[in-house]
N, C-alpha and C positions, 0 to 999 in steps of 0.2 A: 438547707433549711431544717431538715429533720433532726440533724445532729445538734443544732443550736437549740431547738425547742426542747429536746430531751435533756440536754445539759442544764438549761435554765429551769426546767421543771424539777430536775433532781436537786438543784440548789434550794429551791423554794420548799420542797418536802423536807430536806435536811433541817432547814431553819425552823419549820413548824415542829419538827420532832424534838429539837433541843429546847425550844420554848415551852413545850408541853411538859417536859420532864424537869424543869427548873435546874438545868445544868449550869455550872459556872460560866459557860460560854454563851449563856442565853442573851446577855446584853449585846453580843456581836451578831446575833442572828438576824437582826433587822437589816444589817448591811448585806448579809448573804441573800436575803430576799430581794433587795434592790439589784444585786448583781444578777440573780436569776432572772428577774423581770427584764433587765437590760439585755441579757444574752438572748432571751426569747424575742425581744423586740428587734434586735439586730438580725436574727434569723428570719423573722417574718418580713422585715423590710427588704433584706437582700433577695428574698425569694420573689419579690414583686417585680424584679427586673431580670431580663434575660437577654444575652447578646448572641446574635446569630452571625457567624463568620461568613465572608464572601464565598459563593459557590455552594452554600448550604441553605436549607429551609428547616423550620421547626414545626412539628406536628403536636398540637395541644390535646391533652386528654384530661378529663375531670371525673374522678371516681370510676374509671374504666370506660367512659364514654368519649369517643374520639371526635374532636371538633373538625368541621369541614374546611375552615379557613386556615391556611398555613401562615407561618411567620417568615417573611423574607429576611435577607441579611440586614443587620442593624441592631439597635437597642430598643427593646420593647418593654412596656409596662403591662403586667399580666396579673391575673388572680393568683395569690400566693399558694393556693391549694392545688393549682394546676401542675401537671407534669408535662414537660416539653421534651420530645424525642427529636434528635437532630438527624436529618437525611442529607447525604451528599448528592447534589444534582449535577456535578461535573461529570465529564466523560470517564467511564470505567473501562478497564481493560481486563478481559478474562481469556486466558490462554490455556489450551489443551494440547499438550505436546508429548511426543514419545521420549524426548530427552529428559533425563533425570534433573529435577529441580528447575526446569525451564518454565513449566506451567504453574498454574495456581495450586495444583495438587502435586505433591512429590511423587516420584516414580513415573512409570509409563502411563500417561493419561491421554494418549492419542485416541482418536475415534476410529474404530474398526468397522468397516461396512462391507457388504457383499454386493458386487456388481451383478448385472443381469446375465453375465456368462459364468457366474458362480465362483469368481475369484475374490479373495479377501484383499481389500485395499485399506491402507493405513493413512489417515489424514490428520495433519497437524493444523490447528485452527486458532485464530484470535478473533474475539468478538469485542467490538467497540460499541458501547451503549451508554445511555444516561436515563435518569428518572425524569418524568414529566413533573415539574414542581407542583402543579395543581392536583396531581394524582397521588401525591405522597400520603395523604390521610387514608385513601383506599388501600394503598400498598401496606401501610402499617396495620390496618384493621383486618384485611383479608389474607395477606401473605406474611407480614412481619418484617423484621429487619434483615433476615437472612434470605433475601430474594435471589442471591447468586446460586445457592444450592437448590432452592425451590423452583426457580423459573429459568434463569439464564442457562445453567448447565443442562438440565434434562431436556428442555425444549430444543436447544441447539443440537444436541446429540441425536434426538429422535428424528428431527426434521432432515438432518443430513442422511440418516439411514433410510428414511422414507423416499428420498429423491435419488439416492445413489443407484437404486434398482433399475432406473430408466437408462442407464449408461453401461457400456462394457468397460472393462478395466483400461484398455488402451486409450479409449476416448477420454476417460477421466484424466489420464496422465498427459494427454497431448491436445487433440483438436477441440474437445468439448469442455475443457477446464473452465473457461470463462462463462460458457453457457450454464454449466453446473453451478458455478458460484452465484450467478444472477438468480437462478431458480431457487436455491435455498435461501438467498437473501429475502426474496419476496415472501416466502412462507414464514420464515422466522420473524420478519418485520411485522406481519399481521398478528402473530401470536403475542409478540412483545407489546404492541400497541394496545391490545385488549386488556393488558395487565398493567398499564401505566408506564411502560418503558419505551424508549425510542432507540431503534437499532440504527447506529450511525454508519458502521462499516463492518463488513465480514471479510476477513483475510484468510485465504487458504495458503498457509505457509509452506506446506510440503505435502506431496502425495507419494507414498511408497507402494510399489507393486511387488509381487513375488519375484524372486531372483530370476526364474526361468523366463517370465514374461518380460522383465526388464531387459534381459539379454537379447530377446527376440526384437524388441523395439529398437535397441541400439544398432543391431545388425541391419534392420530395415532403414534406419536413418542414414547409416553409412552407405548403404546401397543407393539411396536417393541422392546423396551428395556426390557419389561417383558418377551417377547418371547426369546430374546437372553439370558436373565438370566436363564430361564428354560432349554434352550439347554445346558448351561454350567453346571447346576446342574445334568442333565441327563448324560452328558459325565463324570462327576466326579464319579457318582454312578456306571456307567459302568466300569470305570477303577478300582474302588475298588472291584467290583465283580470279575473282571478278576484277580486281585491280589490274592484274596482269593482262586479262583479256582486253580491258579498256586501253591499256598502254599499247598492246600489239595492234589493236584496231586503229589507234592514233597514228602509229608508224606507217601502217599500210595505207591509210588515207593520205598521209603526207607524200609517200612515194608515188601514189597514183596521181596526185595533183601535180607533182613535179614532172612526172613522165608525160602527162597530157599537155602541159603548157610549154615545154622546151621545144624549139625548132632549130634547124641548121643555122639560120641567120642569127638566132639568139646565142647559140653556142659559139659562132664565129665572132660575134661582138664581145662576148665574155673573154674569148681567147686573146683578142686584140688588146683588151684592157689589161689582161694579165701580162702580156708581152711588154706593154708600155711600162708597167711597174717594174718589170725585170730590167728593162733597158736603162731605166733611170736609177737603178740600184747601184750603190758604190761597190758592190761585190762582183758585179758582172763586167767583163772586159770585151768579150767577143760574142756576137750572136750570129749564128748561121741559120738561114731560113731558106726553104725551097718552095714555100708558098702553100704546101699542102700538109706536110708532116709537122710534127711538133718541133720548134726551133731547138738548135743545139746551142747551149750557153756554156762558154768557157770562162772559168773564174781564174783570178790570179793566184788563188791558193792551191 
């Protein structure tokens, strides 16, 4: 709008200047006036409409005074003298990493904190957040458009350092990592909310410890794995020993039952049955029996 009004005004002033000085081009200056007025009209008319794209809101201001009501996505008719500042209300991603060019700032931008045992811990972090649409005017008036550097970055780094002192380095690296993440999420969430921002997720991407501490932790983990492996082997051997004991007990019980139930008459009956089967066999030809001893069987082979 401003450019159109300036150009239109310039055309009108030029027309008046030539008309006043009786220049040979004076007769054409009336058309120049019309063109200037038309350009100014187009500029004013176009400035009465503003389009807000999806996922964004517009904040209106008139002569430096910010309006409380925001413009949602769509086409709107506004005062042509108003300025509209666009705010993105979709999810934002802000990463602080030790890897070059991986974070929002180039170079090593990881967060360095001191644990309660005095060791330096390096943390890579990603913050997922968004603007509360209704709070966009307050953000524009009190913080400005550069809320990343004014709120997101300093608040996140400060709160992480404040909470890291409650944990030792080994706990941050292993057993207390989830607890630490939940704790800093709650504190940062409260700070963001008071400034018109919603913290959606806080992702601890990596925690780096001093080399000596890391080597100690790895040795401890290996020892624990070896101990767990030995427990498994002992349990397996114990189960195998129990299986053999049950098997031996079963054999012993079987032998005891057989011994207690067999009698002389039973044995004699079983012997007669066996002799009958032998006598009817095609392989046996002569059977010699003396009544007491085992019969002698002569085969034709």
